[in-house]
N, C-alpha and C positions, 0 to 999 in steps of 0.2 A: 662067267661068260661075259665077254666084252660087248659093247654096243655094236650093232651090226653096221651102222652108218657113222660116218665121220662128221665132226663139227662143221667143217667147211664144205660139206657136200650139199649146200642149200639147193642147188638147182637139179638135184637128182630126182626131185618130185616137185615139178613146177606148181602144182596146185596147192601144196602145203606152203611153198615159198610165197606165192601170191597172197594166200590168205594171211600169212604172218606179216607180209609187207603192208597190206592194206588195212588189216584189222588184227594186230597182234593180240590185243585183249580178248577178242572173240575166239581166236585160235586157242589161247591159253584156257579159256573157259570150257571150250569143246573138249580139249585134252583132259581136263579135270573130270568132266562128265564121263568120258570114255574109260578112264581109270576106275570110276565107281560102277562101271557096268552099263552105262547108258550110251550106246554107240550112236554116232551121228546126231547128237542132240546139242542144240544151242543152250548154253547155261548163262542167262542174263545176270544172275547174281554174281557168279564168278567173274564175269566179264567186267562188271562194275568194280568188284574188289581188285581185279588186275589193274584197272585204271588208276585207282587210289594208291595201291601198294607199289606199283611200278616195278622198279628194279629187282625187288626181292622175290617177286612172283616166279620168273624164270628159274631162279636158284632152287626154290622150294619144289617147283614142278619136276625139275631134273632129278632132285633127290627122291621124289615119290616114284618116278619111273624106274630109277636105279634100284630102289627097294623092292618094288613090285615084281620086277623080273630078275632079281638077284644079279644085277650087272656089276662088273668089276670096276666100280668107280667109287671113290671115297666121297664123303660129304664135302670135304675140302675141295676136291677137284670139281664136284658139281657146283659148288659155290663160286669158284673162280671162273669157270666156263660161263655160268649164268650171269655173272656180274660183268665180265669183259666182253662177251659176245652174246648178248641177250637174244637178238633175232635169230642168229645161227643156232643157238641153243634150243629155241622153241621150234625151229624147223627140224632140227635133229630129233628131238623128242616126238614130234608129229610123225616123221618117217619111221621111227622105231616102233611107235604104237600101231601104224598101218602094217608094218612088217610082221608084227606079232599078232595081227588079227583083231586088234582093239581099235576100231575105226572111229577117230574123233570127228570125221566129216570136215566140212568146210562151208563158209558163208559165201565166198566169192567164187570158188571153183570147186568142181567135183573132184574128190581125191583119185589119184591113179590107183588102179588095181594092185593090191599088195603083192600079188603073185608075180607081177612084172618087175619088182624091185630087186 
């Protein structure tokens, strides 16, 4: 099954978009927590790791989302998208998690209801 949302649809969910723009590292940490079953939880440790790892983190996060939900995307495609469009990639994975009921939450904005997506 493919991703439900496109890479360039950043503004489809303004809350995830704002969180990614204002604190990309926090949003990536929240998405990691959500993938581990901790919905709407701030993960300071992963946020700090994301700060130091930088560009590799969106790629790994995207691969993890693809694997967990058995999405039709190769690791190579995840790597390229995460490398070339890191913010769009993080927004996309956040929207995908919300759509699938795995709520990463947000630091700056309350996420939109997944049913409206």
